[in-house]
N, C-alpha and C positions, 0 to 999 in steps of 0.2 A: 701379526699372528704370534701370540705369546703363550699358547698352551703347551707346556712342556711334555704333556702326555701324548701329543700328536706329532708325528714326523712323516717326512716323505719316504715312500717305500722304494726299494730297489729289487732286482731279481733275486737277491739273497733272501728277501722276505717272502718269497713266493709260497713256500709251504704253509705259512700262517695265513696268508691271504686266501689261498685256495680252500683252506679249511672253512673259512668264513663264507666265501663266495658260493661254494657248492651247496652249503647248508642253508644259506639265506635265500638262494634262488634255485630251488630244487626242480622246478618244472623243466622237463625235457633233459634232465641230467641224472646221472647215477654216480656211485662211488667207485666205478671200475677204473682200472689203470688207463684204458683207452680214453674214457671221458676226461680223466684228469690231465692226460698228456695233451689232448686237443685244446682244452681251455688254457692250460699252462703255457702252451706255445703262443697262443694269441695274446695273453697278458704280458708275456716276456717281450714280444715284439713291440707292444704298446709302450712298455716301460723304457725300452732301449732306443726306439726309433722315432716315436711320435711326439713332436714338440708341443702339441695342443692338449695332450693327455698327461695328467699327473695323478699318481696314487698316493693316498695318505692312510696311515694306520694309527689307531689309538692303543696305547700299551698300558697294561696294569701288571706290575710285578714281573716285567720282562716278557709278558705274553700279549700277543695281539688280540684285543678284545672287540675291536670294531674297525671297519675299513670302508673306503669310498674312493671313487674316481672323480676328478674335477676336470671339466673340459673348458678350455679357453676358446670361446666362440667369437665370431665376427657376425654382428647382427645389424639389420637395417632398422634404424629408428627414425621413422618419418622421413626417409629419403637420404639419411646419412649413415655410413657404415661406422659402427662403434663396437666397443668391447662388451661382452657379457660372459658370465660364467655359468656353466651347467653342472648340476650335481647328478652323479650317475653311480649306480650299484652300491648304494649305502647299505651296509650289512653289519649286524651285531652277532658275535659268537653265540651259539645256542645256550651256553651256560653263563652268559653275561647280560642277559636281557633284564628289562625292568629296573635298570640302574641309571637311566637318563643319559646313556652314552650316545644315542642317536641325536638327541638334542644338543649335546656337547659338540658332536661332529658338525651339525648344521651351523652352530655359532662360528666354528672355525671356518667353514665354507664361506660364510658371509664376510668374515674378516679378510679372507683370501680375496674375495671378489673386490672389496673396496681397495685393498692394497695393490691389486693388479691394475687398477685404473678403470675398472668397470663399475657401473652403477646398477646393473640389473642382474639379479640371481635368478636362475631358472631351474626347473626340475619337472620330471614326470612322476607323479605321486603314486606310491603304493597304497597310501591311505590319505585321502584328501582331508579328512577331519584333523589328522595329526599336523599336516603342514598348514592348514588354515589357522590353527592355534599358534603357529610359529610366525604368522604374518604373511603367508603366501596367498595371493589372490588368484582367482580362476581366470584362465585365458579364454580365447575365443573357442566356441563350440566347433567341433568337427562334425559335419553332416555326412553320413554314409548312405548313399543311394544304391539300392539293389533293384534294378529295373530291367524289363525286357530290352534287349539290345536294339530292337527296332524302334524304341522310343527316343533314341539319340538323333540329333539333326543330321540330315544328309549332307554330303560334301559335293560341291559342284565339280565339273570336269577340270576346271583350272586348278582348283585346290588339290584334287586327286593327283594331278600331274606333278605337284611339288612334294608329295609324300614319298617316303622311302623306308623300306624295312631295313633296320640297322643291325649291325653285328658288333662283336666285342672289339673290333678294331676302330670303332667309332666312339669309344668311351671318352677319349680326350675332348672330342667335340661336344659330347653330352655334358661333361663337367663345365666347359666354357659357357654353354647355353644356360645351364643351371645358375652359374655365377652371375650372368647378365640378368637373369630373372630376379635373383636375390636383391641386386642393386636397385631394382625398380619397385620392390614390394615390401611394405612395412611389416616387421616382425619375422621375416624369413632369416634363416641362418645359413652361412656358408658351410659346405660339407667339411668335416674334419677327417683326419687321416683314417680312422677306423671305418668310416662310411665308404671312403674311396677304396680301401682294401677290399671290403665286402662286395662292392660293385664290380671290381675287376675279376673276382673269383666266382661270381654268381652266374651259372650257366642255365638257369631256368627263366630268367626275366627276358622278355622280348620287348623291342622298342620300335615304334613307328615315329619317324621324324619328319618335320616340315622344313624343307630347305628353300632358301632364297639364294639361288646360285649355289655357291659352295658353303654358305653360312647356315648353320642349323638355328632356326628361330623358335623351335619348340619340339617337344616330344611327349609321347605317352608310353610309359613303361608298365608292362602288365605280364601276368602269368595266366595260363589256362588251368582250370581246376575242374576235374571230373565230378559230376553231381549225382552219378548213379552207380550202384553196385553191380549192375548187370548190363549197362548200355554205355559203351565208350564214346558214343557220339553226343552224349548230353553233357555239356560243359558250361562253365561261366568264365568270364574274363574278370580277373581281379586286378584293377588298375592301381599300381603302386605309386606312380608319380604322373602328374599332368602339368607340364611346364610349358608356358606359352608367352610369346612376346606381346601379343595383342589379341583382341577378340576374333579377328579373322583367322589367326593361327589356331586358336582354341577350337573354333567351329570346324576347321579342316581336320584337326586331330580327332574330334568326336565323330566326324563323318568317316574317318579311316577306321575307327573302332566299330562303327555300325556296319561297315562292309564285312566284318567278321561274323555276322549273325548266323551264317551257315555253320560255323564252327562252335560258337558259343551263343546259346539262346538268351542268356542274361548277362548283365555286366554290373560290377560293383565299382563305384566311383566315390572317393572321399575328398571333401573339399572344405575349405574355410570360408567360402563365399556364401553368405547367407541368402543371396538371391539366385543361387544356381538353378533352382527349380523352374524359374521363368524361362530358362533356355531350352527346356525339354518339350517334346511334342506332348507328352503327358508325364507329370512327375509321380504318378501313382506307382508305388513299389509292388513287388511280387507277393507281399504278405496277404493282400486282400483285406487288411484290417480296416474296420469301420469304427470310428471313435465318435461317441455322442458329442454334439448332435449334428450330424450331417457332414463329418470330416473323414476324408480318406487318407490313410497313412502314406506319406511320401518317402520318409527316411527315418533313420534312427540317429540320435545325436549323442555326443560324448564330449567330456572335458578332459583334456590331457595336460598340456603345458600349464604350469603355474608360475607366476612371476612375483618377485619381491624387489621393490626398489630400495636398495640398501643405502643409497645416498641420494636424497631427494634433490638437493641443489645440483649435485653432479649430473643427475639425469636431465634436469632442465637445461643445464649447460650443454650436455651431449646433443639434446634435441632443440637447441636454440634456433635452428633453421626452420622449425615448424612455423607455418604461417597461420595466424588467427584472424578472425574478422576484425575490421578496424573499429573496435569499440574499446574505450578506456574504462577499466573496472578493476576493483581489487576486493579480495575476500580473505579473511583470516582463517587458516586451517589449524585445527588441533588434531594431530595424527598420532595414534597410539601404536607403538611397535609391540606386538604381542610376545615376541621372543625376549626382547630386552626389558619389557615391561616399563618402557619409558615413553614420554610424550614429547613430540616436537611441535612447537608453535612457530608459525611463519605466515607471511602474507604472500598469496599468489596474486600477482597483479598483471594486467594486460594493458599495453600501451603501444600504439603504432603498429599493430599486427604482430607483436612479440609478447612473450611472457617473461616474468621476472620473479625471482625468489628474494623476498625482502624481510627485514626484521619487523616484528609487530610495532615496536616503539617508533619506527621510522615512517609508518604509513597509517593514516586514519581510515578505518573502514567500518561500515555499519553491518556488514555481513560476517557471521561467524559460523564455521562448519566444523563438526566433530565427527571423526570416523576412525576406523582401524586402518593400519598400514596395509593389510591384505586388500581391502576394498579400494583404498587410495591407489595402490599399485595397479589394480585392474583398470581404474579410471584413467590414470595417466598413460598407461600402455594403449588404451583405446578399445579394450575388450568389453568395457561397460560404459553406459551412458549416465551422466550425472542426474538427468531428469528421472530416469527409471530408479536409480538408487535412492533418490530423495523420496519418490512416491512410496517406496517400500520401507522407508525409515532407516535404510542402511547409512545414508548420509543425513546426519541431524543438523538442521539449519535453524537459526533464529530469525531468518528473513525469507520465508517461503516465496515472497513476491519476486525474488531474484533467481529463483530456480530455473525459470525458462531462459534467462540470460546466460547463466553458467552452463546450462545444457547446450546452448547455441555456441558458446565460446569453446567448450571442451569436446565438442563432437569430432570424432576421428573419421575422416573420409573413408579410410580403409582399416578394417579390424586386423590386428596382428595375427599371423598364423605361421606355422611351420610344420613340416612333416618329418622333421629330424627325429630319429629314434636314438635315444642315449640313456 
């Protein structure tokens, strides 16, 4: 990290940071002393106490012109816990916009990611087109189902006997359960300090847990939301988290939520499982929307997390535990980094169920593929399929006859997903 205009922030820099933060993210905020003090206290705590959170500012003529937070994450990459870095709260001073400062900050963020030993840079975009142009690929879609509560599967008597309504004194068990879930699921992130702080202070979230003896094996975290201005008995359940050890636990938790249908007529569930709708008695949502020709709306979809693999070889080393079909094959890739405006040429080879990063001059191959780093990042993370990208022309190949083989080799059994808000 060699940019002399950007440095780490301390509590002494808080006035300049707050000036940018409150104006860059005005929703739900005002310029009152009460609002300032509330957020200033939170940021001061993060700066002073949280090891996974670091603030940086860009200065021009001694004035802070842009700021951001970087989060050092622990991510599951195909079954192995690795490092990743998240970009949070990137903001530019209102009078310093249109000068390329956000782009400059993103470059610093990527340099920080590489130097910290991580290969994956992550963010939740304020504008997807901006970050796509900087090389960030789309992650897995989140599907939001808003359905009648009675459409959830029922829980059997044995399952109900293992459910428990949890309280704030169970938060440590919740965190242990969540961590065990992350270690089993590709793309999920361990909770960082700000998340844990907010969990401990949130008195609106309710949780139903599934216990095997004293061990928490899964939980559903939710709130009740009134849906009528004149009838307090009309509510929905907004499920914030659905964490489960296996399918049996998941079905039990869904059954526990269904038991609340006398309190909440509908339920909102968000998931990164593309086949979730097969689990429901009926996946048709409450909208009643009918889409030509003969299709009933089941959910709405959204893209949140975007990924950029800032070190391709480093990523492959991080995920060298990933097991591939026992097929020996090699293809040369020409990957263009949209931010650096540079191309990286390498051979992606498969041998003995493993993958390898090799130099083009060391390996002969008849297959050549050209693409942007944004799309290549989505492919390697597993949120996109090679076959689909090739059919759409996103992946340009000189050997279409090998598309099916590459699609087979690079297929991810589980798409990456995380519900982390940062």
